[in-house]
Backbone as a printed PyTorch tensor [residue, N CA C, xyz], in Angstrom:
tensor([[[ -7.8970,  -9.6800,  -0.2770],
         [ -6.7330,  -8.9260,   0.1540],
         [ -5.6660,  -8.9870,  -0.9360]],

        [[ -4.9570,  -7.8840,  -1.1040],
         [ -3.7940,  -7.8260,  -1.9930],
         [ -2.6750,  -7.1020,  -1.2580]],

        [[ -1.4590,  -7.3030,  -1.7320],
         [ -0.3220,  -6.5240,  -1.2490],
         [ -0.0490,  -5.4500,  -2.2930]],

        [[  0.2050,  -4.2510,  -1.8270],
         [  0.5710,  -3.1490,  -2.7220],
         [  1.9070,  -2.5910,  -2.2710]],

        [[  2.6830,  -2.1010,  -3.2310],
         [  3.9180,  -1.4320,  -2.8280],
         [  3.6220,   0.0360,  -2.5530]],

        [[  4.5910,   0.7300,  -2.0490],
         [  4.3950,   2.1090,  -1.6120],
         [  4.0250,   3.0230,  -2.7630]],

        [[  4.4980,   2.7280,  -3.9590],
         [  4.1360,   3.5640,  -5.1040],
         [  2.6340,   3.5460,  -5.3490]],

        [[  1.9980,   2.4100,  -5.1490],
         [  0.5520,   2.3280,  -5.3540],
         [ -0.1750,   3.2030,  -4.3290]],

        [[  0.3100,   3.2230,  -3.0940],
         [ -0.2540,   4.1070,  -2.0710],
         [ -0.0980,   5.5610,  -2.5260]],

        [[  1.0640,   5.8970,  -3.0530],
         [  1.3110,   7.2600,  -3.5370],
         [  0.3880,   7.6070,  -4.7040]],

        [[  0.2050,   6.6750,  -5.6210],
         [ -0.6960,   6.9200,  -6.7470],
         [ -2.1200,   7.2030,  -6.2570]],

        [[ -2.5210,   6.5370,  -5.1890],
         [ -3.8640,   6.7270,  -4.6570],
         [ -4.0130,   8.0770,  -3.9650]],

        [[ -3.0660,   8.4340,  -3.1180],
         [ -3.2350,   9.5910,  -2.2350],
         [ -2.6390,  10.8950,  -2.7470]],

        [[ -1.7640,  10.8260,  -3.7350],
         [ -1.1780,  12.0330,  -4.2990],
         [ -1.7120,  12.1750,  -5.7280]],

        [[ -2.6370,  13.0960,  -5.9480],
         [ -3.3010,  13.1850,  -7.2530],
         [ -2.3150,  13.2640,  -8.4210]],

        [[ -2.5900,  12.4380,  -9.4130],
         [ -1.7510,  12.3850, -10.5960],
         [ -2.3880,  11.4940, -11.6470]],

        [[ -1.6500,  11.1900, -12.7060],
         [ -2.2170,  10.4160, -13.8090],
         [ -2.6490,   8.9960, -13.4380]],

        [[ -2.0690,   8.4100, -12.3930],
         [ -2.4220,   7.0390, -12.0160],
         [ -3.4600,   6.9690, -10.8900]],

        [[ -3.9310,   8.1100, -10.4170],
         [ -4.8600,   8.1150,  -9.2880],
         [ -6.1440,   7.3530,  -9.5960]],

        [[ -6.7060,   7.5460, -10.7680],
         [ -7.9630,   6.8540, -11.0820],
         [ -7.7550,   5.3400, -11.1340]],

        [[ -6.5900,   4.8970, -11.6110],
         [ -6.2920,   3.4630, -11.6190],
         [ -6.1750,   2.9320, -10.1860]],

        [[ -5.5330,   3.7050,  -9.3150],
         [ -5.3860,   3.2900,  -7.9170],
         [ -6.7470,   3.2500,  -7.2330]],

        [[ -7.5970,   4.2090,  -7.5340],
         [ -8.9460,   4.2090,  -6.9590],
         [ -9.7260,   2.9810,  -7.4300]],

        [[ -9.5900,   2.6360,  -8.7050],
         [-10.2700,   1.4530,  -9.2380],
         [ -9.7500,   0.1770,  -8.5710]],

        [[ -8.4330,   0.1230,  -8.3380],
         [ -7.8440,  -1.0310,  -7.6590],
         [ -8.3900,  -1.1450,  -6.2370]],

        [[ -8.4900,  -0.0260,  -5.5440],
         [ -9.0240,  -0.0350,  -4.1840],
         [-10.4920,  -0.4630,  -4.1750]],

        [[-11.2250,  -0.0310,  -5.1690],
         [-12.6320,  -0.4290,  -5.2680],
         [-12.7540,  -1.9350,  -5.5130]],

        [[-11.9000,  -2.4560,  -6.3850],
         [-11.9390,  -3.8900,  -6.7130],
         [-11.3850,  -4.7570,  -5.5860]],

        [[-10.3930,  -4.2400,  -4.8870],
         [ -9.7260,  -4.9740,  -3.7950],
         [ -9.6090,  -4.0290,  -2.5970]],

        [[-10.6420,  -3.9230,  -1.7670],
         [-10.6410,  -2.9160,  -0.7030],
         [ -9.7300,  -3.1980,   0.4880]],

        [[ -9.1580,  -4.3790,   0.5570],
         [ -8.2680,  -4.6800,   1.6800],
         [ -6.8360,  -4.7630,   1.1770]],

        [[ -6.0450,  -3.7530,   1.5320],
         [ -4.6500,  -3.6740,   1.1080],
         [ -3.7310,  -4.0380,   2.2680]],

        [[ -2.6630,  -4.7610,   1.9260],
         [ -1.6560,  -5.1500,   2.9090],
         [ -0.2820,  -4.7320,   2.4010]],

        [[  0.6690,  -4.6460,   3.3240],
         [  2.0570,  -4.3160,   2.9910],
         [  2.9290,  -4.7030,   4.1810]],

        [[  4.2160,  -4.8780,   3.9410],
         [  5.1080,  -5.0850,   5.0810],
         [  5.2770,  -3.7590,   5.8360]],

        [[  5.6820,  -3.7970,   7.0990],
         [  5.8340,  -2.5560,   7.8690],
         [  6.7490,  -1.5190,   7.2050]],

        [[  7.6410,  -1.9580,   6.3620],
         [  8.5420,  -1.0440,   5.6470],
         [  7.7830,   0.0450,   4.8830]],

        [[  6.5590,  -0.2460,   4.4630],
         [  5.8100,   0.7210,   3.6690],
         [  5.7130,   2.0670,   4.3800]],

        [[  5.6130,   2.0450,   5.7110],
         [  5.4750,   3.3100,   6.4550],
         [  6.6930,   4.2210,   6.2510]],

        [[  7.8830,   3.6460,   6.3420],
         [  9.1030,   4.4420,   6.1620],
         [  9.2140,   4.9460,   4.7320]],

        [[  8.9030,   4.0870,   3.7820],
         [  8.9540,   4.5210,   2.3830],
         [  7.9420,   5.6370,   2.1180]],

        [[  6.7460,   5.4890,   2.6500],
         [  5.7080,   6.5040,   2.4600],
         [  6.1130,   7.8250,   3.1200]],

        [[  6.6660,   7.7480,   4.3250],
         [  7.1310,   8.9810,   4.9820],
         [  8.2100,   9.6590,   4.1440]],

        [[  9.0770,   8.8710,   3.5150],
         [ 10.1220,   9.4310,   2.6710],
         [  9.5230,  10.1310,   1.4490]],

        [[  8.5120,   9.5350,   0.8480],
         [  7.8110,  10.1670,  -0.2800],
         [  7.2260,  11.4990,   0.1740]],

        [[  6.5470,  11.4830,   1.3160],
         [  5.9300,  12.7110,   1.8180],
         [  6.9610,  13.7830,   2.1290]],

        [[  8.1060,  13.3910,   2.6740],
         [  9.1750,  14.3650,   2.9520],
         [  9.6860,  15.0080,   1.6690]],

        [[  9.7510,  14.2310,   0.5990],
         [ 10.1570,  14.7930,  -0.6880],
         [  9.1860,  15.8720,  -1.1470]],

        [[  7.8950,  15.6230,  -1.0080],
         [  6.8940,  16.6290,  -1.3700],
         [  6.9930,  17.8450,  -0.4640]],

        [[  7.2630,  17.6220,   0.8050],
         [  7.4140,  18.7100,   1.7700],
         [  8.6300,  19.5620,   1.4210]],

        [[  9.7560,  18.9200,   1.1580],
         [ 10.9930,  19.6570,   0.8500],
         [ 10.8930,  20.4560,  -0.4410]],

        [[ 10.1530,  19.9380,  -1.4110],
         [  9.9900,  20.6480,  -2.6860],
         [  8.9030,  21.7140,  -2.6130]],

        [[  8.2630,  21.8450,  -1.4630],
         [  7.2310,  22.8600,  -1.2860],
         [  5.9130,  22.5070,  -1.9530]],

        [[  5.7200,  21.2450,  -2.2880],
         [  4.4850,  20.8300,  -2.9490],
         [  3.3670,  20.5510,  -1.9500]],

        [[  3.7470,  20.2590,  -0.7170],
         [  2.8030,  20.0460,   0.3760],
         [  3.3600,  20.7270,   1.6190]],

        [[  2.4600,  21.1820,   2.4930],
         [  2.9390,  21.7210,   3.7670],
         [  2.8730,  20.6260,   4.8310]],

        [[  3.3910,  20.9260,   6.0070],
         [  3.4800,  19.9150,   7.0590],
         [  2.1040,  19.3680,   7.4460]],

        [[  1.1080,  20.2210,   7.5320],
         [ -0.2310,  19.7520,   7.9040],
         [ -0.7890,  18.7910,   6.8540]],

        [[ -0.5510,  19.0670,   5.5760],
         [ -0.9970,  18.1660,   4.5140],
         [ -0.2850,  16.8190,   4.5930]],

        [[  1.0270,  16.8710,   4.8590],
         [  1.8210,  15.6510,   4.9730],
         [  1.3240,  14.8070,   6.1440]],

        [[  1.0760,  15.4460,   7.2690],
         [  0.5770,  14.7170,   8.4380],
         [ -0.7930,  14.1010,   8.1560]],

        [[ -1.6440,  14.8220,   7.4680],
         [ -2.9710,  14.2990,   7.1300],
         [ -2.8610,  13.1120,   6.1810]],

        [[ -1.9680,  13.1900,   5.2080],
         [ -1.7800,  12.0800,   4.2670],
         [ -1.1950,  10.8600,   4.9720]],

        [[ -0.2940,  11.0820,   5.9230],
         [  0.2540,   9.9630,   6.6800],
         [ -0.8640,   9.2720,   7.4560]],

        [[ -1.6790,  10.0550,   8.1070],
         [ -2.7920,   9.4970,   8.8780],
         [ -3.7690,   8.7590,   7.9500]],

        [[ -4.0710,   9.3500,   6.8200],
         [ -4.9950,   8.7240,   5.8740],
         [ -4.4600,   7.3760,   5.4020]],

        [[ -3.1860,   7.3250,   5.0750],
         [ -2.5890,   6.0670,   4.6210],
         [ -2.6290,   5.0140,   5.7260]],

        [[ -2.3460,   5.4310,   6.9450],
         [ -2.3080,   4.4810,   8.0700],
         [ -3.6940,   3.9930,   8.4830]],

        [[ -4.7130,   4.8080,   8.3160],
         [ -6.0320,   4.4250,   8.8100],
         [ -6.9930,   3.9680,   7.7220]],

        [[ -6.8070,   4.4440,   6.5070],
         [ -7.7730,   4.1350,   5.4560],
         [ -7.2550,   3.2370,   4.3480]],

        [[ -5.9560,   3.1840,   4.1610],
         [ -5.4210,   2.4870,   2.9940],
         [ -4.8640,   1.1180,   3.3520]],

        [[ -3.8680,   1.0820,   4.1910],
         [ -3.2480,  -0.1920,   4.5400],
         [ -3.9750,  -0.7750,   5.7460]],

        [[ -4.7140,  -1.8400,   5.5100],
         [ -5.5120,  -2.4580,   6.5690],
         [ -4.7580,  -3.5690,   7.2940]],

        [[ -3.6740,  -4.0240,   6.7180],
         [ -2.9500,  -5.1530,   7.3090],
         [ -1.4560,  -4.9750,   7.0580]],

        [[ -0.6700,  -5.0400,   8.1170],
         [  0.7860,  -5.0560,   7.9650],
         [  1.2570,  -6.4790,   8.2000]],

        [[  2.0050,  -6.9740,   7.2410],
         [  2.4990,  -8.3460,   7.3020],
         [  3.9940,  -8.3290,   7.6030]],

        [[  4.3470,  -8.7320,   8.8240],
         [  5.7660,  -8.8620,   9.1640],
         [  6.3580,  -9.9630,   8.2830]],

        [[  7.5340,  -9.7140,   7.7610],
         [  8.1410, -10.6770,   6.8370],
         [  9.3580, -11.3330,   7.4630]],

        [[  9.6070, -12.5450,   7.0260],
         [ 10.7360, -13.3270,   7.4880],
         [ 12.0100, -12.8460,   6.7870]],

        [[ 13.0130, -12.4710,   7.5520],
         [ 14.2610, -11.9500,   6.9730],
         [ 14.9260, -12.9490,   6.0400]],

        [[ 14.9300, -14.2080,   6.4280],
         [ 15.5530, -15.2240,   5.5810],
         [ 14.8480, -15.3120,   4.2300]],

        [[ 13.5440, -15.2470,   4.2410],
         [ 12.7890, -15.2870,   2.9840],
         [ 13.1170, -14.0750,   2.1180]],

        [[ 13.1800, -12.9060,   2.7320],
         [ 13.5000, -11.6810,   1.9870],
         [ 14.8830, -11.7920,   1.3520]],

        [[ 15.8470, -12.2520,   2.1220],
         [ 17.2200, -12.3560,   1.6030],
         [ 17.3230, -13.4020,   0.4970]],

        [[ 16.6030, -14.5030,   0.6120],
         [ 16.5880, -15.4970,  -0.4620],
         [ 15.9910, -14.9020,  -1.7370]],

        [[ 14.8890, -14.1790,  -1.5870],
         [ 14.2530, -13.5510,  -2.7520],
         [ 15.1810, -12.5270,  -3.4050]],

        [[ 15.8560, -11.7370,  -2.5960],
         [ 16.7730, -10.7220,  -3.1260],
         [ 17.9610, -11.3790,  -3.8240]],

        [[ 18.4960, -12.4310,  -3.2170],
         [ 19.6580, -13.1110,  -3.8050],
         [ 19.3090, -13.7750,  -5.1230]],

        [[ 18.1270, -14.3410,  -5.2110],
         [ 17.7630, -15.0640,  -6.4300],
         [ 17.2810, -14.1570,  -7.5480]],

        [[ 16.8820, -12.9300,  -7.2040],
         [ 16.2900, -12.0540,  -8.2210],
         [ 17.1440, -10.8750,  -8.6360]],

        [[ 18.0380, -10.4460,  -7.7650],
         [ 18.7860,  -9.2240,  -8.0360],
         [ 18.0130,  -7.9750,  -7.6430]],

        [[ 16.7870,  -8.1270,  -7.1440],
         [ 15.9970,  -6.9850,  -6.6790],
         [ 16.4690,  -6.5850,  -5.2830]],

        [[ 16.1310,  -5.3720,  -4.8830],
         [ 16.5570,  -4.9060,  -3.5660],
         [ 15.8190,  -5.6580,  -2.4690]],

        [[ 16.4330,  -5.7060,  -1.3080],
         [ 15.7720,  -6.3110,  -0.1550],
         [ 14.5050,  -5.5360,   0.1910]],

        [[ 14.5380,  -4.2100,  -0.0020],
         [ 13.3420,  -3.4040,   0.2470],
         [ 12.1790,  -3.9090,  -0.6020]],

        [[ 12.4230,  -4.0410,  -1.8960],
         [ 11.3750,  -4.4990,  -2.8040],
         [ 10.9440,  -5.9280,  -2.4810]],

        [[ 11.8980,  -6.7500,  -2.1040],
         [ 11.5840,  -8.1490,  -1.8090],
         [ 10.7560,  -8.3160,  -0.5410]],

        [[ 10.7230,  -7.2880,   0.3170],
         [  9.8280,  -7.3590,   1.4760],
         [  8.3700,  -7.4210,   1.0160]],

        [[  8.0470,  -6.6890,  -0.0290],
         [  6.6820,  -6.7020,  -0.5460],
         [  6.3670,  -8.0510,  -1.1960]],

        [[  7.3390,  -8.6150,  -1.8880],
         [  7.1710,  -9.9430,  -2.4920],
         [  6.9820, -10.9910,  -1.3910]],

        [[  7.7840, -10.9060,  -0.3540],
         [  7.6730, -11.8570,   0.7550],
         [  6.3140, -11.7470,   1.4290]],

        [[  5.8270, -10.5390,   1.6010],
         [  4.5070, -10.3630,   2.2110],
         [  3.4310, -11.0130,   1.3490]],

        [[  3.5010, -10.7990,   0.0500],
         [  2.5190, -11.4050,  -0.8590],
         [  2.6050, -12.9200,  -0.8010]],

        [[  3.8200, -13.4310,  -0.7830],
         [  4.0170, -14.8800,  -0.7250],
         [  3.4540, -15.4630,   0.5690]],

        [[  3.7510, -14.8280,   1.6970],
         [  3.2730, -15.3170,   2.9930],
         [  1.7490, -15.3060,   3.0840]],

        [[  1.1320, -14.2800,   2.4830],
         [ -0.3250, -14.1580,   2.5390],
         [ -1.0140, -14.9320,   1.4060]],

        [[ -0.2150, -15.4130,   0.4480],
         [ -0.7450, -16.1160,  -0.7280],
         [ -1.7290, -15.2450,  -1.5070]],

        [[ -1.3120, -13.9950,  -1.7130],
         [ -2.1020, -13.0350,  -2.4890],
         [ -1.1620, -12.3280,  -3.4650]],

        [[ -1.7050, -11.6860,  -4.4960],
         [ -0.8340, -10.9900,  -5.4470],
         [ -0.2820,  -9.6720,  -4.8950]],

        [[  0.8760,  -9.3200,  -5.4170],
         [  1.4850,  -8.0180,  -5.1730],
         [  1.1880,  -7.1540,  -6.3900]],

        [[  0.5750,  -6.0050,  -6.1750],
         [  0.3510,  -5.0600,  -7.2590],
         [  1.4510,  -4.0180,  -7.2150]],

        [[  2.1340,  -3.8640,  -8.3450],
         [  3.2860,  -2.9700,  -8.4350],
         [  3.4480,  -2.4630,  -9.8540]],

        [[  4.0760,  -1.3080,  -9.9830],
         [  4.4710,  -0.7870, -11.2870],
         [  5.9620,  -1.0120, -11.5190]],

        [[  6.6170,  -1.6750, -10.5820],
         [  8.0570,  -1.9200, -10.6590],
         [  8.3420,  -3.0280, -11.6750]],

        [[  8.9260,  -2.6530, -12.7840],
         [  9.1820,  -3.6120, -13.8670],
         [ 10.1090,  -4.7430, -13.4500]],

        [[ 11.0870,  -4.4330, -12.6160],
         [ 12.0250,  -5.4780, -12.1740],
         [ 11.2960,  -6.5270, -11.3460]],

        [[ 10.4060,  -6.0950, -10.4710],
         [  9.6400,  -7.0530,  -9.6700],
         [  8.6930,  -7.8700, -10.5420]],

        [[  8.0580,  -7.2030, -11.4820],
         [  7.1380,  -7.9140, -12.3820],
         [  7.8760,  -8.9800, -13.1850]],

        [[  9.0930,  -8.6520, -13.6030],
         [  9.8840,  -9.6120, -14.3840],
         [ 10.4250, -10.7380, -13.5040]],

        [[ 10.9150, -10.3950, -12.3270],
         [ 11.5430, -11.3940, -11.4480],
         [ 10.5180, -12.3080, -10.7730]],

        [[  9.3200, -11.8030, -10.5460],
         [  8.3190, -12.5690,  -9.7960],
         [  6.9730, -12.5790, -10.5270]],

        [[  6.9310, -13.1180, -11.7230],
         [  5.6880, -13.0890, -12.5040],
         [  4.5360, -13.8720, -11.8770]],

        [[  4.8420, -14.8470, -11.0280],
         [  3.7760, -15.6260, -10.4050],
         [  3.1770, -14.9320,  -9.1860]],

        [[  3.8910, -13.9710,  -8.6150],
         [  3.4070, -13.2820,  -7.4250],
         [  2.9700, -11.8440,  -7.6840]],

        [[  3.4570, -11.2570,  -8.7640],
         [  3.1960,  -9.8370,  -8.9830],
         [  2.2290,  -9.6180, -10.1450]],

        [[  1.4610,  -8.5540,  -9.9910],
         [  0.5090,  -8.1280, -11.0060],
         [  0.8650,  -6.6960, -11.3970]],

        [[  0.8020,  -6.3780, -12.6850],
         [  1.1040,  -4.9890, -13.0840],
         [  0.0330,  -4.0290, -12.5980]],

        [[  0.4800,  -2.9430, -12.0080],
         [ -0.4640,  -1.9130, -11.5720],
         [ -0.9330,  -1.0800, -12.7560]],

        [[  0.0190,  -0.6440, -13.5390],
         [ -0.3250,   0.2660, -14.6490],
         [ -0.5010,  -0.4700, -15.9500]]])
C-alpha cells in the first residue's frame, strides 16, 4: 500500500504526459490510499475540466466513479492534531499535510510531485515524477 496525493490520481485518470508514470506506479503498487480529503480535491479538479469545456458532465461523473471504485482502495482518516503539528513544523498547507499524516499513520510512503512536501518530509515522501 502507498498513499498518493490527488495530483497522482489526476495523472492516472486524465490523459497527459505523466499518465504512463502513474500507470506504472499503479502496476508496481496496486493498493492506493489517501485521506478522505482526496475526494473533494478530485471533485474540484473535475469541475475545472468541466468549466473549461474539456469534459462533459457524464465524463466527469464517470471519472469520479472510476477514482472511487478503482483507484483509491483505502481512505485513512487522519488525526487533526497530527495534521496541525505537521503543518506548523513544515510551513506546508494543512490540506497537503493530511496526505503526510495518512502516510505516517499507515507507515507507508506518500507519492507526490509536490516539491514542498518532498523537501519538508523526505523520510515519508517519494517523488512521483
